[in-house]
Structure formats: C-alpha cells, structure tokens
C-alpha positions as CSV (number, residue, x, y, z in Angstrom):
1,M,173.7,126.9,158.2
2,S,176.1,126.5,161.1
3,I,176.2,123.7,163.7
4,S,174.9,126.0,166.3
5,N,171.8,126.7,164.2
6,Y,171.1,123.0,163.9
7,E,171.7,122.6,167.7
8,S,169.1,125.3,168.3
9,W,166.8,123.6,165.9
10,I,167.1,120.4,167.9
11,E,166.5,122.2,171.2
12,R,163.3,123.8,169.8
13,I,162.0,120.4,168.9
14,K,163.1,118.9,172.2
15,N,161.4,121.7,174.2
16,G,158.2,121.8,172.3
17,A,159.0,125.2,170.9
18,A,159.4,124.2,167.2
19,S,157.3,125.8,164.6
20,D,155.5,124.0,161.7
21,E,158.2,125.3,159.5
22,D,160.9,123.7,161.7
23,Y,159.1,120.4,161.4
24,N,158.5,120.6,157.7
25,N,162.0,121.8,156.8
26,M,163.7,119.0,158.7
27,F,162.6,116.4,156.2
28,L,164.5,118.1,153.4
29,M,168.1,117.5,152.4
30,P,170.6,118.3,153.8
31,H,168.8,119.2,157.0
32,K,167.4,115.7,157.7
33,R,170.8,114.1,157.9
34,L,172.7,117.0,159.6
35,L,170.0,117.2,162.3
36,S,170.1,113.4,162.9
37,E,173.9,113.5,163.3
38,L,173.5,115.6,166.4
39,I,171.3,113.1,168.1
40,R,173.0,111.1,170.9
41,P,171.8,108.0,173.0
42,E,170.8,110.4,175.8
43,D,168.2,111.9,173.4
44,A,166.4,108.6,173.1
45,E,164.0,109.3,176.0
46,W,162.5,112.5,174.7
47,L,162.5,111.3,171.1
48,L,160.6,108.1,172.0
49,E,158.1,110.3,173.9
50,L,157.7,112.5,170.8
51,G,157.5,109.4,168.7
52,E,154.2,108.5,170.5
53,S,152.7,112.0,169.8
54,N,149.2,112.2,168.4
55,D,150.5,114.8,166.0
56,T,151.5,113.0,162.8
57,L,154.1,115.6,161.9
58,K,155.8,115.5,165.3
59,R,155.7,111.7,165.3
60,G,157.4,111.6,161.9
61,C,160.0,114.1,163.0
62,A,161.0,112.1,166.0
63,R,161.4,108.9,164.0
64,T,163.4,110.6,161.4
65,L,165.8,111.9,164.0
66,M,166.4,108.3,165.3
67,R,168.9,107.5,162.6
68,N,172.0,107.4,164.8
69,I,170.3,105.7,167.8
70,A,168.3,103.0,165.9
71,H,170.7,100.4,167.4
72,L,169.4,101.0,170.9
73,P,167.0,98.2,171.8
74,E,164.2,100.5,172.9
75,V,164.5,102.6,169.8
76,G,164.6,99.6,167.4
77,E,161.6,98.2,169.1
78,H,159.7,101.5,168.7
79,L,160.5,101.7,165.0
80,R,159.5,98.1,164.3
81,K,156.2,98.7,166.2
82,A,155.6,101.9,164.2
83,W,156.1,99.9,160.9
84,D,153.5,97.3,162.0
85,E,150.8,100.0,162.5
86,N,148.0,99.3,160.0
87,D,147.1,103.0,159.4
88,L,150.4,104.3,158.1
89,S,150.2,106.2,154.8
90,D,152.6,105.4,152.0
91,D,154.4,108.6,152.7
92,D,154.9,107.5,156.3
93,R,156.2,104.1,155.3
94,N,158.5,105.5,152.7
95,A,160.2,107.7,155.3
96,L,160.1,105.1,158.1
97,L,161.6,102.2,156.3
98,W,165.0,103.8,156.1
99,R,165.1,104.3,159.9
100,V,163.9,100.8,160.6
101,L,166.8,99.5,158.5
102,D,169.3,101.6,160.5
103,D,169.1,99.0,163.3
104,P,172.1,96.6,162.6
105,S,170.3,93.8,164.6
106,L,167.1,94.1,162.7
107,P,165.7,90.5,162.3
108,R,166.0,89.0,158.8
109,D,162.2,88.6,158.5
110,F,161.8,92.3,159.0
111,H,164.1,93.1,156.1
112,K,161.9,90.8,154.0
113,K,158.8,92.5,155.3
114,I,160.1,95.9,154.1
115,W,161.2,94.4,150.7
116,D,157.8,92.9,150.2
117,W,156.2,96.3,150.8
118,I,158.6,98.0,148.3
119,K,157.7,95.4,145.6
120,R,154.0,96.0,146.2
121,N,154.4,99.8,146.2
122,R,157.2,100.3,143.7
123,G,155.7,103.5,142.2
124,S,155.2,105.1,145.5
125,F,158.7,104.1,146.7
126,N,160.4,105.5,143.6
127,K,158.5,108.8,143.7
128,A,159.3,109.4,147.4
129,L,163.0,108.5,146.8
130,L,163.3,110.8,143.8
131,D,161.4,113.7,145.5
132,Y,163.8,113.5,148.4
133,L,167.0,113.2,146.4
134,K,166.2,115.5,143.5
135,P,167.6,118.7,145.1
136,Y,170.8,116.9,146.1
137,M,171.2,115.3,142.7
138,E,170.8,118.6,141.0
139,R,173.2,120.3,143.3
140,K,175.9,117.6,142.9
141,N,175.1,116.9,139.2
142,K,174.6,113.2,140.0
143,D,171.9,110.7,139.0
144,L,170.1,108.3,141.4
145,I,172.2,105.3,140.6
146,Q,175.4,107.3,141.4
147,V,173.9,108.3,144.8
148,M,172.9,104.7,145.5
149,E,176.4,103.5,144.6
150,E,177.9,106.0,147.1
151,S,175.4,105.1,149.8
152,M,176.2,101.4,149.4
153,D,179.8,102.2,150.0
154,D,179.2,104.6,152.9
155,A,180.5,103.1,156.2
156,C,178.0,105.2,158.2
157,H,175.3,102.8,157.1
158,P,175.1,99.4,158.8
159,E,176.2,96.7,156.4
160,S,172.9,94.9,157.0
161,K,171.1,98.0,155.6
162,R,173.0,98.4,152.3
163,W,170.9,96.0,150.3
164,I,168.3,98.7,150.1
165,Y,170.6,100.9,148.0
166,V,171.1,98.1,145.5
167,A,167.4,97.4,145.4
168,A,166.5,101.0,145.0
169,A,168.8,101.3,142.0
170,V,167.2,98.3,140.4
171,V,163.6,99.1,141.0
172,S,164.0,102.8,139.9
173,A,166.0,102.1,136.7
174,D,164.0,103.2,133.8
175,S,166.3,102.9,130.8
176,T,168.5,100.2,129.3
177,E,171.6,102.1,130.5
178,S,170.4,102.6,134.0
179,K,169.2,99.0,134.3
180,E,172.6,97.8,133.1
181,R,174.3,100.0,135.7
182,A,171.9,98.7,138.4
183,L,172.8,95.2,137.4
184,N,176.5,96.0,137.8
185,L,175.7,97.3,141.3
186,I,174.1,94.0,142.1
187,D,177.4,92.3,141.2
188,R,179.3,94.7,143.4
189,G,176.9,94.2,146.2
190,L,177.2,90.4,146.1
191,T,181.0,90.8,146.5
192,Q,180.9,93.4,149.2
193,L,177.8,92.3,151.2
194,R,178.2,88.6,151.6
195,G,175.9,87.0,154.1
196,T,173.4,89.9,154.1
197,F,169.8,90.1,153.0
198,L,171.0,91.1,149.5
199,E,171.8,87.4,148.8
200,E,168.3,86.4,149.7
201,I,166.7,88.7,147.1
202,V,169.3,88.7,144.3
203,N,167.2,86.5,142.0
204,E,164.2,88.8,142.4
205,L,166.4,91.8,141.6
206,L,167.7,90.0,138.5
207,E,164.2,89.2,137.4
208,I,163.5,93.0,137.4
209,S,166.6,93.7,135.3
210,P,166.5,93.2,131.5
211,F,169.4,90.8,131.4
212,Q,169.8,87.2,132.2
213,R,172.7,86.5,134.5
214,V,173.7,83.3,136.3
215,T,174.6,84.0,140.0
216,Q,177.1,81.9,141.9
C-alpha cells in the first residue's frame, strides 16, 4: 500500500468518513505503525477529541494513532487518564499500555503500575502480544524473542520504554531455550538501559527465569 493510501486513510478517520473496516484494519500490522508514523503534533487536537468518543472502536483507534505524539503533555495526560479508567477491558489495556509507555517523561510510578498489571494478567498480555505479532513473525521468519531484541535496540522507541521488550521476552518465554535467551536479553538490557525502570524490576524478571544469576 502506498503512502498516499495511508494518508487518505488518515483523512477518512479525521473527517469522520472512516468505515468499520478502516477502523478494524488499522490495528493490524503493518498498518498500525505506518499510519501512526503519519501523525504530526498538529493532529493532536482532533485525535484527542476522537479519543473521548463514546464509540469504543473510534476511541481505541485515536489512542493507537498517538504513538508519535505521546510526548506532548496533553496527549500524555490523556493516555494516563485513559489507563486509569476502571472499566477498560483486558484487550483495551493490552493495546493502550504500549502508547502510554511512548511518553518519555512518563513518571516512574506509572511504569510500575503497568508492570504490576502485566504480572497480574500475564496470560492475557502474552496472548495479545502473540496475536498482534504472529503475521509479522511468520512473514519475517522470526520468533517473538528476536522481535523483542530488535525492538529494544530500535531508536524510535524512547529509552524509558524499552524495558517492556525485555519484560515481554521474559514473561512469554515457554521453553528452556527461550527462557535462556530472555535471560541474555536481561543482561543486554542492564548494559544498555542503565538508570531506567528495567533496573527496578530486574530481580522480578530473574525470578521468572529458570536460572539463578547474581546481578551487580
């Protein structure tokens, strides 16, 4: 699909002319990321308005598109407020947490709030992550840990967010081999992400792993 097709897609959403198919398809890879890359700070106003819609699908669409503008104070505030809503479904939270973490100034206690939710809802988190990534992994012939490794190294993600890729690798590992590779990713993360939230949860991640390792 060409850039102009994606631009037209954004315009339909912006102007209230999008179909249910438009909304549903934008949550799939690669559309989700390619659409969000077209969003600019000047789009914040209409996205925030759409993010308050009574329509669950439109609301989720708007928040998904906030990826590149999560650093704007009003957008970060909107996403945090959305996370604190009591009636969010697991599906909503599994989509929203990635956008909340896109704010590089997200308070440390909010990182903890998201991590605590993941620990309580590990099965739901793993399923949502695999469902989303499965088409990409099949197309690229990669497994989840490889994708998490690449994501941790991707400069387009705020450094403050990258702990989630290490954590996702650990909590989703389901074999001795994958758990050992996840443990190696912890080591890499501790080297690359000094001073981030990863250091705060490293002992919890190690408890999930099958190996005992002393951290410095």
